HTML snippet that shows the backbone in 3Dmol.js (N, CA, C, O; Angstrom):
<script src="https://3Dmol.org/build/3Dmol-min.js"></script>
<div id="view" style="width:600px;height:400px;position:relative"></div>
<script>
const pdb = `
ATOM      1  N   MET A   1       1.579 114.352   9.966  1.00  0.00           N
ATOM      2  CA  MET A   1       0.843 113.224  10.231  1.00  0.00           C
ATOM      3  C   MET A   1       1.667 112.340   9.608  1.00  0.00           C
ATOM      4  O   MET A   1       1.877 111.355  10.316  1.00  0.00           O
ATOM      5  N   SER A   2       2.401 112.306   8.191  1.00  0.00           N
ATOM      6  CA  SER A   2       2.763 111.421   7.623  1.00  0.00           C
ATOM      7  C   SER A   2       3.672 110.395   8.214  1.00  0.00           C
ATOM      8  O   SER A   2       3.951 109.268   7.804  1.00  0.00           O
ATOM      9  N   TRP A   3       4.147 111.174   9.477  1.00  0.00           N
ATOM     10  CA  TRP A   3       5.130 110.042  10.810  1.00  0.00           C
ATOM     11  C   TRP A   3       4.143 109.524  11.440  1.00  0.00           C
ATOM     12  O   TRP A   3       4.312 108.735  12.369  1.00  0.00           O
ATOM     13  N   ILE A   4       3.294 109.801  11.130  1.00  0.00           N
ATOM     14  CA  ILE A   4       1.947 108.728  12.072  1.00  0.00           C
ATOM     15  C   ILE A   4       1.947 107.723  11.232  1.00  0.00           C
ATOM     16  O   ILE A   4       2.334 106.655  11.707  1.00  0.00           O
ATOM     17  N   LYS A   5       1.509 107.737   9.700  1.00  0.00           N
ATOM     18  CA  LYS A   5       0.960 106.971   9.079  1.00  0.00           C
ATOM     19  C   LYS A   5       2.250 106.217   8.506  1.00  0.00           C
ATOM     20  O   LYS A   5       2.053 105.485   7.536  1.00  0.00           O
ATOM     21  N   LYS A   6       3.857 106.346   9.126  1.00  0.00           N
ATOM     22  CA  LYS A   6       4.618 105.641   8.895  1.00  0.00           C
ATOM     23  C   LYS A   6       4.832 104.496  10.068  1.00  0.00           C
ATOM     24  O   LYS A   6       4.997 103.317   9.758  1.00  0.00           O
ATOM     25  N   GLU A   7       4.817 104.874  11.233  1.00  0.00           N
ATOM     26  CA  GLU A   7       4.533 103.955  12.602  1.00  0.00           C
ATOM     27  C   GLU A   7       3.380 103.371  12.492  1.00  0.00           C
ATOM     28  O   GLU A   7       3.371 102.153  12.673  1.00  0.00           O
ATOM     29  N   LEU A   8       2.192 104.008  12.192  1.00  0.00           N
ATOM     30  CA  LEU A   8       1.524 102.952  11.801  1.00  0.00           C
ATOM     31  C   LEU A   8       1.509 101.738  10.876  1.00  0.00           C
ATOM     32  O   LEU A   8       0.805 100.760  11.129  1.00  0.00           O
ATOM     33  N   ALA A   9       2.428 101.825   9.619  1.00  0.00           N
ATOM     34  CA  ALA A   9       2.630 100.879   8.700  1.00  0.00           C
ATOM     35  C   ALA A   9       3.828 100.335   9.587  1.00  0.00           C
ATOM     36  O   ALA A   9       3.333  99.239   9.850  1.00  0.00           O
ATOM     37  N   TYR A  10       4.437 100.331   9.908  1.00  0.00           N
ATOM     38  CA  TYR A  10       5.496  99.869  10.376  1.00  0.00           C
ATOM     39  C   TYR A  10       5.251  98.802  11.586  1.00  0.00           C
ATOM     40  O   TYR A  10       5.686  97.651  11.536  1.00  0.00           O
ATOM     41  N   LEU A  11       4.411  99.387  12.809  1.00  0.00           N
ATOM     42  CA  LEU A  11       3.477  98.631  13.525  1.00  0.00           C
ATOM     43  C   LEU A  11       3.113  97.594  12.950  1.00  0.00           C
ATOM     44  O   LEU A  11       3.354  96.466  13.379  1.00  0.00           O
ATOM     45  N   LYS A  12       2.356  97.901  11.690  1.00  0.00           N
ATOM     46  CA  LYS A  12       1.812  96.564  11.224  1.00  0.00           C
ATOM     47  C   LYS A  12       2.703  95.809  10.454  1.00  0.00           C
ATOM     48  O   LYS A  12       2.468  94.610  10.305  1.00  0.00           O
ATOM     49  N   ASP A  13       3.424  96.182  10.080  1.00  0.00           N
ATOM     50  CA  ASP A  13       4.687  95.001   9.817  1.00  0.00           C
ATOM     51  C   ASP A  13       5.103  94.355  10.924  1.00  0.00           C
ATOM     52  O   ASP A  13       5.313  93.194  10.574  1.00  0.00           O
ATOM     53  N   SER A  14       5.340  94.484  12.092  1.00  0.00           N
ATOM     54  CA  SER A  14       5.761  94.040  13.248  1.00  0.00           C
ATOM     55  C   SER A  14       4.409  93.189  13.647  1.00  0.00           C
ATOM     56  O   SER A  14       4.701  92.862  14.797  1.00  0.00           O
ATOM     57  N   LEU A  15       3.501  92.802  13.470  1.00  0.00           N
ATOM     58  CA  LEU A  15       2.698  92.777  14.517  1.00  0.00           C
ATOM     59  C   LEU A  15       2.930  91.191  14.796  1.00  0.00           C
ATOM     60  O   LEU A  15       2.668  90.789  15.930  1.00  0.00           O
ATOM     61  N   PRO A  16       3.375  90.329  13.890  1.00  0.00           N
ATOM     62  CA  PRO A  16       3.557  89.137  14.174  1.00  0.00           C
ATOM     63  C   PRO A  16       4.947  89.075  15.351  1.00  0.00           C
ATOM     64  O   PRO A  16       4.726  88.411  16.364  1.00  0.00           O
ATOM     65  N   GLN A  17       5.878  89.522  15.268  1.00  0.00           N
ATOM     66  CA  GLN A  17       6.625  90.056  16.363  1.00  0.00           C
ATOM     67  C   GLN A  17       6.099  90.439  17.421  1.00  0.00           C
ATOM     68  O   GLN A  17       6.496  89.902  18.455  1.00  0.00           O
ATOM     69  N   VAL A  18       5.002  91.525  17.509  1.00  0.00           N
ATOM     70  CA  VAL A  18       4.531  91.705  18.819  1.00  0.00           C
ATOM     71  C   VAL A  18       3.655  90.664  19.001  1.00  0.00           C
ATOM     72  O   VAL A  18       3.582  90.610  20.229  1.00  0.00           O
ATOM     73  N   PHE A  19       2.809  89.639  18.478  1.00  0.00           N
ATOM     74  CA  PHE A  19       2.491  89.129  18.928  1.00  0.00           C
ATOM     75  C   PHE A  19       3.309  87.781  19.440  1.00  0.00           C
ATOM     76  O   PHE A  19       2.669  87.032  20.179  1.00  0.00           O
ATOM     77  N   LYS A  20       4.041  87.580  19.263  1.00  0.00           N
ATOM     78  CA  LYS A  20       5.273  86.655  19.812  1.00  0.00           C
ATOM     79  C   LYS A  20       5.912  86.920  20.849  1.00  0.00           C
ATOM     80  O   LYS A  20       6.333  86.030  21.588  1.00  0.00           O
ATOM     81  N   GLY A  21       6.104  88.293  21.092  1.00  0.00           N
ATOM     82  CA  GLY A  21       6.868  88.777  22.034  1.00  0.00           C
ATOM     83  C   GLY A  21       5.867  88.497  23.824  1.00  0.00           C
ATOM     84  O   GLY A  21       6.156  88.133  24.964  1.00  0.00           O
ATOM     85  N   CYS A  22       4.429  89.021  22.936  1.00  0.00           N
ATOM     86  CA  CYS A  22       3.332  88.631  24.558  1.00  0.00           C
ATOM     87  C   CYS A  22       3.105  87.486  24.543  1.00  0.00           C
ATOM     88  O   CYS A  22       2.723  87.065  25.635  1.00  0.00           O
ATOM     89  N   LEU A  23       3.226  86.167  23.123  1.00  0.00           N
ATOM     90  CA  LEU A  23       2.947  84.993  23.958  1.00  0.00           C
ATOM     91  C   LEU A  23       4.458  84.555  25.034  1.00  0.00           C
ATOM     92  O   LEU A  23       4.504  83.891  26.070  1.00  0.00           O
ATOM     93  N   ILE A  24       5.424  85.166  24.351  1.00  0.00           N
ATOM     94  CA  ILE A  24       6.819  84.504  25.369  1.00  0.00           C
ATOM     95  C   ILE A  24       6.680  85.314  26.595  1.00  0.00           C
ATOM     96  O   ILE A  24       7.714  85.084  27.223  1.00  0.00           O
ATOM     97  N   VAL A  25       6.028  86.055  27.203  1.00  0.00           N
ATOM     98  CA  VAL A  25       5.613  86.990  28.463  1.00  0.00           C
ATOM     99  C   VAL A  25       4.148  85.831  29.046  1.00  0.00           C
ATOM    100  O   VAL A  25       3.707  85.425  30.121  1.00  0.00           O
ATOM    101  N   ILE A  26       3.994  85.757  28.343  1.00  0.00           N
ATOM    102  CA  ILE A  26       2.729  84.942  29.076  1.00  0.00           C
ATOM    103  C   ILE A  26       2.874  83.288  29.348  1.00  0.00           C
ATOM    104  O   ILE A  26       2.346  82.518  30.150  1.00  0.00           O
ATOM    105  N   LEU A  27       3.808  83.145  28.327  1.00  0.00           N
ATOM    106  CA  LEU A  27       4.646  81.373  28.607  1.00  0.00           C
ATOM    107  C   LEU A  27       5.299  81.824  29.712  1.00  0.00           C
ATOM    108  O   LEU A  27       4.625  81.737  30.738  1.00  0.00           O
ATOM    109  N   ALA A  28       6.420  82.291  29.841  1.00  0.00           N
ATOM    110  CA  ALA A  28       7.252  82.584  31.009  1.00  0.00           C
ATOM    111  C   ALA A  28       6.814  83.436  32.494  1.00  0.00           C
ATOM    112  O   ALA A  28       7.525  83.814  33.426  1.00  0.00           O
ATOM    113  N   THR A  29       5.327  83.550  32.259  1.00  0.00           N
ATOM    114  CA  THR A  29       4.983  83.730  33.802  1.00  0.00           C
ATOM    115  C   THR A  29       3.840  82.727  34.043  1.00  0.00           C
ATOM    116  O   THR A  29       3.235  82.577  35.104  1.00  0.00           O
ATOM    117  N   SER A  30       3.661  82.126  32.994  1.00  0.00           N
ATOM    118  CA  SER A  30       2.521  80.904  33.545  1.00  0.00           C
ATOM    119  C   SER A  30       3.050  80.177  34.685  1.00  0.00           C
ATOM    120  O   SER A  30       2.202  79.943  35.547  1.00  0.00           O
ATOM    121  N   GLY A  31       4.153  79.782  34.908  1.00  0.00           N
ATOM    122  CA  GLY A  31       4.873  78.922  36.315  1.00  0.00           C
ATOM    123  C   GLY A  31       4.271  79.362  37.537  1.00  0.00           C
ATOM    124  O   GLY A  31       3.659  78.604  38.290  1.00  0.00           O
ATOM    125  N   LEU A  32       4.511  81.062  37.812  1.00  0.00           N
ATOM    126  CA  LEU A  32       3.930  82.023  38.732  1.00  0.00           C
ATOM    127  C   LEU A  32       2.370  81.784  38.538  1.00  0.00           C
ATOM    128  O   LEU A  32       1.789  81.323  39.520  1.00  0.00           O
ATOM    129  N   GLY A  33       1.787  81.981  37.655  1.00  0.00           N
ATOM    130  CA  GLY A  33       0.733  81.893  37.093  1.00  0.00           C
ATOM    131  C   GLY A  33      -0.385  80.798  38.197  1.00  0.00           C
ATOM    132  O   GLY A  33      -1.248  81.171  38.991  1.00  0.00           O
ATOM    133  N   ILE A  34      -0.033  79.676  37.920  1.00  0.00           N
ATOM    134  CA  ILE A  34      -0.311  78.398  38.183  1.00  0.00           C
ATOM    135  C   ILE A  34      -0.150  78.394  39.673  1.00  0.00           C
ATOM    136  O   ILE A  34      -1.075  78.324  40.482  1.00  0.00           O
ATOM    137  N   ALA A  35       1.361  78.491  39.994  1.00  0.00           N
ATOM    138  CA  ALA A  35       1.692  78.746  41.586  1.00  0.00           C
ATOM    139  C   ALA A  35       0.846  79.495  42.137  1.00  0.00           C
ATOM    140  O   ALA A  35       0.345  78.740  42.970  1.00  0.00           O
ATOM    141  N   ILE A  36       0.125  80.905  42.278  1.00  0.00           N
ATOM    142  CA  ILE A  36      -0.185  81.534  42.905  1.00  0.00           C
ATOM    143  C   ILE A  36      -1.882  81.240  42.489  1.00  0.00           C
ATOM    144  O   ILE A  36      -2.725  81.908  43.088  1.00  0.00           O
ATOM    145  N   LEU A  37      -2.315  80.262  41.488  1.00  0.00           N
ATOM    146  CA  LEU A  37      -3.668  79.507  41.333  1.00  0.00           C
ATOM    147  C   LEU A  37      -4.314  78.901  42.570  1.00  0.00           C
ATOM    148  O   LEU A  37      -5.382  79.114  43.143  1.00  0.00           O
ATOM    149  N   LEU A  38      -2.968  77.802  42.852  1.00  0.00           N
ATOM    150  CA  LEU A  38      -2.782  76.793  43.735  1.00  0.00           C
ATOM    151  C   LEU A  38      -3.113  77.310  44.490  1.00  0.00           C
ATOM    152  O   LEU A  38      -4.304  77.329  44.801  1.00  0.00           O
ATOM    153  N   ARG A  39      -1.896  78.160  45.306  1.00  0.00           N
ATOM    154  CA  ARG A  39      -1.826  78.905  46.380  1.00  0.00           C
ATOM    155  C   ARG A  39      -3.569  79.094  46.834  1.00  0.00           C
ATOM    156  O   ARG A  39      -4.037  78.349  47.694  1.00  0.00           O
ATOM    157  N   PHE A  40      -4.302  79.999  46.260  1.00  0.00           N
ATOM    158  CA  PHE A  40      -5.464  80.431  46.366  1.00  0.00           C
ATOM    159  C   PHE A  40      -6.160  79.305  46.476  1.00  0.00           C
ATOM    160  O   PHE A  40      -7.106  79.616  47.200  1.00  0.00           O
ATOM    161  N   LEU A  41      -6.263  78.146  46.184  1.00  0.00           N
ATOM    162  CA  LEU A  41      -6.956  76.948  45.798  1.00  0.00           C
ATOM    163  C   LEU A  41      -6.629  76.189  47.338  1.00  0.00           C
ATOM    164  O   LEU A  41      -7.183  75.107  47.531  1.00  0.00           O
ATOM    165  N   ASP A  42      -5.996  76.589  48.110  1.00  0.00           N
ATOM    166  CA  ASP A  42      -5.358  76.113  49.522  1.00  0.00           C
ATOM    167  C   ASP A  42      -4.866  74.502  48.809  1.00  0.00           C
ATOM    168  O   ASP A  42      -5.662  73.564  48.793  1.00  0.00           O
ATOM    169  N   PHE A  43      -3.551  74.395  48.290  1.00  0.00           N
ATOM    170  CA  PHE A  43      -3.463  73.192  47.826  1.00  0.00           C
ATOM    171  C   PHE A  43      -1.814  73.551  48.768  1.00  0.00           C
ATOM    172  O   PHE A  43      -1.302  74.640  49.032  1.00  0.00           O
ATOM    173  N   ASN A  44      -1.353  72.176  49.074  1.00  0.00           N
ATOM    174  CA  ASN A  44       0.170  72.057  49.573  1.00  0.00           C
ATOM    175  C   ASN A  44       1.080  72.602  48.855  1.00  0.00           C
ATOM    176  O   ASN A  44       0.993  72.568  47.627  1.00  0.00           O
ATOM    177  N   GLY A  45       2.134  73.214  49.501  1.00  0.00           N
ATOM    178  CA  GLY A  45       3.282  73.261  48.921  1.00  0.00           C
ATOM    179  C   GLY A  45       4.286  73.059  48.210  1.00  0.00           C
ATOM    180  O   GLY A  45       5.010  73.887  47.658  1.00  0.00           O
ATOM    181  N   SER A  46       4.358  71.609  48.215  1.00  0.00           N
ATOM    182  CA  SER A  46       5.094  70.938  47.638  1.00  0.00           C
ATOM    183  C   SER A  46       4.333  70.718  46.444  1.00  0.00           C
ATOM    184  O   SER A  46       4.919  70.993  45.397  1.00  0.00           O
ATOM    185  N   ILE A  47       3.337  70.348  46.374  1.00  0.00           N
ATOM    186  CA  ILE A  47       2.274  70.296  45.318  1.00  0.00           C
ATOM    187  C   ILE A  47       2.410  71.693  44.264  1.00  0.00           C
ATOM    188  O   ILE A  47       2.688  71.842  43.074  1.00  0.00           O
ATOM    189  N   ILE A  48       2.112  72.450  45.207  1.00  0.00           N
ATOM    190  CA  ILE A  48       2.689  73.875  44.296  1.00  0.00           C
ATOM    191  C   ILE A  48       3.965  74.557  43.586  1.00  0.00           C
ATOM    192  O   ILE A  48       4.067  75.465  42.761  1.00  0.00           O
ATOM    193  N   ALA A  49       5.025  73.620  44.346  1.00  0.00           N
ATOM    194  CA  ALA A  49       6.239  74.310  43.728  1.00  0.00           C
ATOM    195  C   ALA A  49       6.307  72.993  42.336  1.00  0.00           C
ATOM    196  O   ALA A  49       6.411  73.356  41.165  1.00  0.00           O
ATOM    197  N   PHE A  50       6.239  71.682  42.676  1.00  0.00           N
ATOM    198  CA  PHE A  50       6.062  70.751  41.520  1.00  0.00           C
ATOM    199  C   PHE A  50       5.321  71.276  40.286  1.00  0.00           C
ATOM    200  O   PHE A  50       5.939  71.492  39.244  1.00  0.00           O
ATOM    201  N   VAL A  51       3.808  71.515  40.410  1.00  0.00           N
ATOM    202  CA  VAL A  51       3.362  71.933  39.847  1.00  0.00           C
ATOM    203  C   VAL A  51       3.576  73.404  38.843  1.00  0.00           C
ATOM    204  O   VAL A  51       2.966  73.723  37.823  1.00  0.00           O
ATOM    205  N   GLY A  52       4.329  73.894  39.342  1.00  0.00           N
ATOM    206  CA  GLY A  52       4.838  75.477  38.749  1.00  0.00           C
ATOM    207  C   GLY A  52       5.880  75.084  37.968  1.00  0.00           C
ATOM    208  O   GLY A  52       5.807  75.083  36.739  1.00  0.00           O
ATOM    209  N   ILE A  53       7.090  74.664  38.734  1.00  0.00           N
ATOM    210  CA  ILE A  53       8.592  73.952  37.952  1.00  0.00           C
ATOM    211  C   ILE A  53       8.217  73.505  36.763  1.00  0.00           C
ATOM    212  O   ILE A  53       8.828  73.884  35.764  1.00  0.00           O
ATOM    213  N   LEU A  54       6.967  72.471  36.650  1.00  0.00           N
ATOM    214  CA  LEU A  54       7.062  71.841  35.719  1.00  0.00           C
ATOM    215  C   LEU A  54       6.088  72.730  34.458  1.00  0.00           C
ATOM    216  O   LEU A  54       6.459  72.615  33.290  1.00  0.00           O
ATOM    217  N   ILE A  55       5.175  73.372  34.695  1.00  0.00           N
ATOM    218  CA  ILE A  55       4.425  74.194  33.750  1.00  0.00           C
ATOM    219  C   ILE A  55       5.682  75.073  33.610  1.00  0.00           C
ATOM    220  O   ILE A  55       5.912  75.071  32.401  1.00  0.00           O
ATOM    221  N   GLU A  56       6.616  75.826  34.233  1.00  0.00           N
ATOM    222  CA  GLU A  56       7.276  76.522  33.534  1.00  0.00           C
ATOM    223  C   GLU A  56       8.580  75.881  32.733  1.00  0.00           C
ATOM    224  O   GLU A  56       9.216  76.534  31.906  1.00  0.00           O
ATOM    225  N   ALA A  57       8.828  74.791  33.020  1.00  0.00           N
ATOM    226  CA  ALA A  57       9.686  73.977  32.071  1.00  0.00           C
ATOM    227  C   ALA A  57       9.185  74.115  30.844  1.00  0.00           C
ATOM    228  O   ALA A  57       9.748  74.665  29.897  1.00  0.00           O
ATOM    229  N   ILE A  58       7.860  73.494  30.856  1.00  0.00           N
ATOM    230  CA  ILE A  58       7.071  73.355  29.537  1.00  0.00           C
ATOM    231  C   ILE A  58       6.930  74.424  28.661  1.00  0.00           C
ATOM    232  O   ILE A  58       6.779  74.328  27.443  1.00  0.00           O
ATOM    233  N   ALA A  59       6.993  75.616  29.425  1.00  0.00           N
ATOM    234  CA  ALA A  59       6.711  77.178  29.200  1.00  0.00           C
ATOM    235  C   ALA A  59       7.900  77.221  28.306  1.00  0.00           C
ATOM    236  O   ALA A  59       7.758  77.538  27.125  1.00  0.00           O
ATOM    237  N   MET A  60       9.309  76.859  28.904  1.00  0.00           N
ATOM    238  CA  MET A  60      10.556  77.456  28.364  1.00  0.00           C
ATOM    239  C   MET A  60      10.877  77.096  27.185  1.00  0.00           C
ATOM    240  O   MET A  60      11.412  77.825  26.350  1.00  0.00           O
ATOM    241  N   ILE A  61      10.437  75.445  26.979  1.00  0.00           N
ATOM    242  CA  ILE A  61      10.386  74.402  25.884  1.00  0.00           C
ATOM    243  C   ILE A  61      10.215  75.573  24.991  1.00  0.00           C
ATOM    244  O   ILE A  61      11.072  76.285  24.468  1.00  0.00           O
ATOM    245  N   PHE A  62       8.511  75.631  24.910  1.00  0.00           N
ATOM    246  CA  PHE A  62       7.606  76.348  24.269  1.00  0.00           C
ATOM    247  C   PHE A  62       8.481  78.038  23.196  1.00  0.00           C
ATOM    248  O   PHE A  62       8.516  78.368  22.011  1.00  0.00           O
ATOM    249  N   CYS A  63       9.085  78.698  24.666  1.00  0.00           N
ATOM    250  CA  CYS A  63       9.760  79.848  24.315  1.00  0.00           C
ATOM    251  C   CYS A  63      10.856  79.485  23.113  1.00  0.00           C
ATOM    252  O   CYS A  63      11.009  80.134  22.078  1.00  0.00           O
ATOM    253  N   TYR A  64      11.728  78.036  23.590  1.00  0.00           N
ATOM    254  CA  TYR A  64      12.735  77.820  23.063  1.00  0.00           C
ATOM    255  C   TYR A  64      12.095  78.019  21.283  1.00  0.00           C
ATOM    256  O   TYR A  64      12.552  78.795  20.444  1.00  0.00           O
ATOM    257  N   PHE A  65      11.229  77.297  21.156  1.00  0.00           N
ATOM    258  CA  PHE A  65      10.856  76.991  19.559  1.00  0.00           C
ATOM    259  C   PHE A  65      10.391  78.066  18.934  1.00  0.00           C
ATOM    260  O   PHE A  65      10.340  78.169  17.709  1.00  0.00           O
ATOM    261  N   LEU A  66       9.943  79.116  19.924  1.00  0.00           N
ATOM    262  CA  LEU A  66       9.328  80.225  19.553  1.00  0.00           C
ATOM    263  C   LEU A  66      10.407  81.195  19.035  1.00  0.00           C
ATOM    264  O   LEU A  66      10.134  82.167  18.330  1.00  0.00           O
ATOM    265  N   VAL A  67      11.690  80.855  19.444  1.00  0.00           N
ATOM    266  CA  VAL A  67      12.521  82.394  19.289  1.00  0.00           C
ATOM    267  C   VAL A  67      13.919  81.562  18.825  1.00  0.00           C
ATOM    268  O   VAL A  67      15.050  82.035  18.935  1.00  0.00           O
ATOM    269  N   ARG A  68      13.531  79.915  18.161  1.00  0.00           N
ATOM    270  CA  ARG A  68      14.914  79.785  17.532  1.00  0.00           C
ATOM    271  C   ARG A  68      15.630  80.092  16.212  1.00  0.00           C
ATOM    272  O   ARG A  68      16.822  79.889  15.979  1.00  0.00           O
ATOM    273  N   LYS A  69      14.858  80.531  15.517  1.00  0.00           N
ATOM    274  CA  LYS A  69      15.381  81.336  14.466  1.00  0.00           C
ATOM    275  C   LYS A  69      16.496  82.168  14.752  1.00  0.00           C
ATOM    276  O   LYS A  69      17.518  82.151  14.067  1.00  0.00           O
ATOM    277  N   TYR A  70      16.305  83.001  15.890  1.00  0.00           N
ATOM    278  CA  TYR A  70      17.447  83.971  16.287  1.00  0.00           C
ATOM    279  C   TYR A  70      18.723  83.217  16.543  1.00  0.00           C
ATOM    280  O   TYR A  70      19.774  83.599  16.027  1.00  0.00           O
ATOM    281  N   PHE A  71      18.668  82.143  17.335  1.00  0.00           N
ATOM    282  CA  PHE A  71      20.017  81.399  18.134  1.00  0.00           C
ATOM    283  C   PHE A  71      20.427  80.730  16.474  1.00  0.00           C
ATOM    284  O   PHE A  71      21.655  80.773  16.545  1.00  0.00           O
ATOM    285  N   ILE A  72      20.179  80.285  15.387  1.00  0.00           N
ATOM    286  CA  ILE A  72      20.455  80.016  14.327  1.00  0.00           C
ATOM    287  C   ILE A  72      21.582  80.740  13.501  1.00  0.00           C
ATOM    288  O   ILE A  72      21.248  81.741  12.867  1.00  0.00           O
ATOM    289  N   GLU A  73      22.097  80.572  13.484  1.00  0.00           N
ATOM    290  CA  GLU A  73      23.305  81.820  12.434  1.00  0.00           C
ATOM    291  C   GLU A  73      22.845  81.344  11.005  1.00  0.00           C
ATOM    292  O   GLU A  73      22.986  80.141  10.788  1.00  0.00           O
ATOM    293  N   LYS A  74      22.327  82.106  10.024  1.00  0.00           N
ATOM    294  CA  LYS A  74      22.506  82.089   9.080  1.00  0.00           C
ATOM    295  C   LYS A  74      23.352  82.096   8.135  1.00  0.00           C
ATOM    296  O   LYS A  74      23.685  83.260   7.912  1.00  0.00           O
ATOM    297  N   GLU A  75      23.994  81.189   7.301  1.00  0.00           N
ATOM    298  CA  GLU A  75      25.271  81.091   6.633  1.00  0.00           C
ATOM    299  C   GLU A  75      25.374  82.186   5.361  1.00  0.00           C
ATOM    300  O   GLU A  75      26.431  82.712   5.013  1.00  0.00           O
ATOM    301  N   GLU A  76      23.832  82.465   4.628  1.00  0.00           N
ATOM    302  CA  GLU A  76      23.754  83.206   3.513  1.00  0.00           C
ATOM    303  C   GLU A  76      24.396  84.664   3.831  1.00  0.00           C
ATOM    304  O   GLU A  76      25.206  85.376   3.238  1.00  0.00           O
ATOM    305  N   SER A  77      23.488  84.808   5.328  1.00  0.00           N
ATOM    306  CA  SER A  77      23.763  86.567   5.803  1.00  0.00           C
ATOM    307  C   SER A  77      25.418  86.587   6.030  1.00  0.00           C
ATOM    308  O   SER A  77      26.134  87.222   5.256  1.00  0.00           O
ATOM    309  N   LYS A  78      25.759  86.117   6.736  1.00  0.00           N
ATOM    310  CA  LYS A  78      27.942  85.909   6.899  1.00  0.00           C
ATOM    311  C   LYS A  78      27.896  86.250   5.631  1.00  0.00           C
ATOM    312  O   LYS A  78      27.264  85.706   4.726  1.00  0.00           O
ATOM    313  N   PRO A  79      28.996  87.712   5.572  1.00  0.00           N
ATOM    314  CA  PRO A  79      29.521  87.997   4.745  1.00  0.00           C
ATOM    315  C   PRO A  79      31.078  87.026   4.277  1.00  0.00           C
ATOM    316  O   PRO A  79      31.917  86.778   5.144  1.00  0.00           O
ATOM    317  N   GLU A  80      31.263  86.563   2.809  1.00  0.00           N
ATOM    318  CA  GLU A  80      32.137  85.988   3.256  1.00  0.00           C
ATOM    319  C   GLU A  80      33.887  86.554   2.393  1.00  0.00           C
ATOM    320  O   GLU A  80      34.148  87.194   1.374  1.00  0.00           O
ATOM    321  N   LYS A  81      34.660  85.941   3.392  1.00  0.00           N
ATOM    322  CA  LYS A  81      35.886  86.589   3.400  1.00  0.00           C
ATOM    323  C   LYS A  81      36.430  86.290   2.045  1.00  0.00           C
ATOM    324  O   LYS A  81      36.164  85.260   1.424  1.00  0.00           O
ATOM    325  N   PRO A  82      37.420  87.506   1.504  1.00  0.00           N
ATOM    326  CA  PRO A  82      37.594  87.451   0.119  1.00  0.00           C
ATOM    327  C   PRO A  82      39.224  86.403  -0.009  1.00  0.00           C
ATOM    328  O   PRO A  82      40.255  86.703   0.594  1.00  0.00           O
ATOM    329  N   GLN A  83      39.109  85.493  -0.698  1.00  0.00           N
ATOM    330  CA  GLN A  83      40.161  84.704  -0.746  1.00  0.00           C
ATOM    331  C   GLN A  83      41.753  85.018  -1.151  1.00  0.00           C
ATOM    332  O   GLN A  83      41.692  85.163  -2.372  1.00  0.00           O
ATOM    333  N   LYS A  84      42.708  85.141  -0.875  1.00  0.00           N
ATOM    334  CA  LYS A  84      43.866  85.122  -0.870  1.00  0.00           C
ATOM    335  C   LYS A  84      44.396  84.736  -2.188  1.00  0.00           C
ATOM    336  O   LYS A  84      44.378  83.555  -2.535  1.00  0.00           O
ATOM    337  N   LYS A  85      44.860  85.655  -2.929  1.00  0.00           N
ATOM    338  CA  LYS A  85      45.251  84.961  -4.193  1.00  0.00           C
ATOM    339  C   LYS A  85      46.942  84.844  -4.128  1.00  0.00           C
ATOM    340  O   LYS A  85      47.809  85.716  -4.175  1.00  0.00           O
ATOM    341  N   GLU A  86      47.012  83.433  -4.004  1.00  0.00           N
ATOM    342  CA  GLU A  86      48.924  83.396  -4.607  1.00  0.00           C
ATOM    343  C   GLU A  86      49.424  83.690  -5.952  1.00  0.00           C
ATOM    344  O   GLU A  86      48.889  83.502  -7.045  1.00  0.00           O
ATOM    345  N   LEU A  87      50.695  84.249  -5.607  1.00  0.00           N
ATOM    346  CA  LEU A  87      51.160  84.498  -6.753  1.00  0.00           C
ATOM    347  C   LEU A  87      52.022  83.123  -7.406  1.00  0.00           C
ATOM    348  O   LEU A  87      52.542  83.193  -8.520  1.00  0.00           O
TER     349      LEU A  87
END
`;
const viewer = $3Dmol.createViewer("view");
viewer.addModel(pdb, "pdb");
viewer.setStyle({}, {cartoon: {color: "spectrum"}});
viewer.zoomTo();
viewer.render();
</script>
């Protein structure tokens, strides 16, 4: 039973990352969703393609801002190389 409590605590601690991951999936598929919706509403294929690509580009920019901290290397986390002592 204790491992269930441990896993639930881990899930509770990682809830912001789970939410962020779900948001990224929604944003990544938003262009396709808009394209399907516009096709269902009988829009022109050129309009569907333009709006779908535009929405997808905007969504990818939002995704970049959500995950940009993973792309930036933190200098304080890098182990410093020991300096050579010259005699």
